[in-house]
C-alpha positions in Angstrom: 104.3 120.2 104.1 106.0 119.5 100.8 106.5 116.1 99.2 109.6 115.2 97.2 109.6 112.1 95.1 113.1 110.8 94.2 113.5 108.2 91.5 116.8 106.3 91.6 117.8 105.5 88.0 114.3 104.8 86.6 114.2 102.7 83.5 110.7 102.8 82.0 109.6 106.1 80.5 105.9 105.4 81.0 106.4 104.9 84.7 108.3 108.1 85.1 105.6 109.9 83.0 102.9 108.6 85.2 104.8 109.6 88.3 105.4 113.1 86.9 101.6 113.4 86.5 101.0 112.3 90.1 103.6 114.9 91.2 102.0 117.6 89.2 98.5 116.8 90.5 99.6 116.8 94.1 102.2 119.6 94.1 105.1 117.2 94.8 108.6 117.8 93.4 110.2 115.1 91.2 113.9 114.4 91.6 115.6 112.1 89.0 118.9 110.4 89.7 120.7 109.5 86.5 121.5 107.4 84.6 118.0 107.1 83.3 116.9 104.2 81.1 115.4 106.6 78.5 115.9 110.0 77.1 114.0 112.7 79.0 112.4 113.8 75.7 111.2 110.3 75.1 107.8 110.3 73.3 106.3 107.7 75.7 107.5 109.7 78.7 105.8 112.9 77.4 102.6 111.0 76.5 102.3 109.4 80.0 102.8 112.8 81.6 100.3 114.4 79.2 100.2 118.2 79.4 101.4 118.3 83.0 105.1 118.7 82.2 105.0 122.6 82.4 103.4 122.3 85.9 106.2 120.0 87.2 108.9 121.0 89.6 111.7 118.6 88.4 115.3 118.3 89.4 118.1 116.2 87.9 121.2 114.7 89.5 124.1 112.9 87.8 124.6 110.4 90.6 123.3 109.2 93.9 126.3 110.8 95.5 125.5 114.2 94.0 121.9 113.9 95.3 123.0 112.9 98.8 125.6 115.7 99.0 122.9 118.2 98.1 120.1 116.9 100.3 121.5 114.4 102.8 119.8 111.1 103.6 118.6 111.4 107.2 115.2 112.8 106.1 114.5 110.3 103.3 112.0 107.5 103.4 113.4 104.6 101.3 110.8 102.4 99.7 111.7 98.8 99.1 110.1 95.4 99.0 112.9 94.5 101.5 111.9 97.2 104.1 111.6 96.1 107.7 108.3 97.9 108.4 105.2 99.0 106.6 104.9 102.4 105.0 101.8 103.1 107.0 103.6 102.6 110.3 105.5 105.9 110.1 104.5 109.5 110.3 105.1 111.7 107.3 105.4 115.4 108.2 107.3 118.6 107.2 109.4 118.2 104.1 108.7 114.6 103.0 111.3 112.9 100.9 110.5 109.5 99.4 113.0 107.5 97.3 112.2 104.7 95.0 114.5 102.4 93.1 114.7 101.4 89.5 112.1 98.9 88.2 114.5 95.9 87.7 116.6 96.1 90.9 115.1 98.5 93.4 117.3 100.6 95.6 120.9 99.6 96.2 121.0 97.4 99.3 124.0 99.4 100.7 121.7 102.4 100.8 119.0 100.5 102.6 121.5 99.0 105.1 122.7 102.5 105.9 119.1 103.6 106.7 117.2 100.8 108.4 115.0 103.1 110.4 113.7 105.0 107.4 113.3 102.0 105.0 109.7 101.0 104.5 107.7 98.6 102.3 104.3 98.4 100.8 102.8 95.0 101.9 102.0 92.5 99.1 101.9 88.8 98.6 105.3 87.2 99.4 105.7 85.3 96.1 105.5 88.4 93.9 108.6 90.5 93.0 107.1 94.0 93.3 104.4 96.5 92.5 104.6 98.8 89.5 106.8 101.7 90.3 104.2 104.4 89.4 101.6 102.6 91.5 104.0 102.4 94.5 104.7 106.2 94.3 101.0 107.0 94.1 100.2 104.8 97.1 103.0 106.4 99.1 102.2 110.0 98.1 98.5 109.6 99.0 99.3 108.0 102.4 101.5 111.1 103.2 98.7 113.4 102.0 96.0 111.4 104.0 98.1 111.7 107.1 98.2 115.5 106.6 94.5 115.8 105.8 95.2 116.3 102.1 96.7 119.7 102.9 96.6 122.1 99.9 94.5 119.9 97.7 90.9 120.4 96.4 88.3 120.0 99.1 85.5 118.6 97.0 84.9 117.7 93.4 82.5 119.6 91.2 80.2 118.2 88.6 80.2 119.8 85.1 76.5 120.3 84.6 75.0 119.7 88.0 75.6 120.4 91.7 76.1 117.8 94.4 73.3 117.6 96.9 74.2 118.4 100.6 75.8 115.3 102.2 75.7 114.9 105.9 79.1 114.1 107.5 
């Protein structure tokens, strides 16, 4: 299993930095479709990602068309508040591709209409516009990891000065 997070024209550097940190911490790859709403060397972007940037597998694309030519769309889960079903109602396996839209507009509706079977939403109250982009990515990534028994991630945390007592399952 490998997770790929695709950000379609992200606009807020702090969100992309936080997403980069989530990707680094979970081994996910980050794919950025340009234009971006910031410079990739933006101070806020770097600060949000902390010292995780060297650990990140990051890819850049000049356009949505370039990304789709290289990777196709049949294997992508498109996350949108307009999705016809919940993100927890699908099975994430193999190479997992998740695409998220820009903060102010989401994904283009034409893209969603072309892929109704793989467009999903994270449930929320109906009168709200959307969740924060970096929070949405974290929710989606950890659902995919949960479904796959957190494959490849740390089994148990360790204390700095002490040891955990034995805990019965």
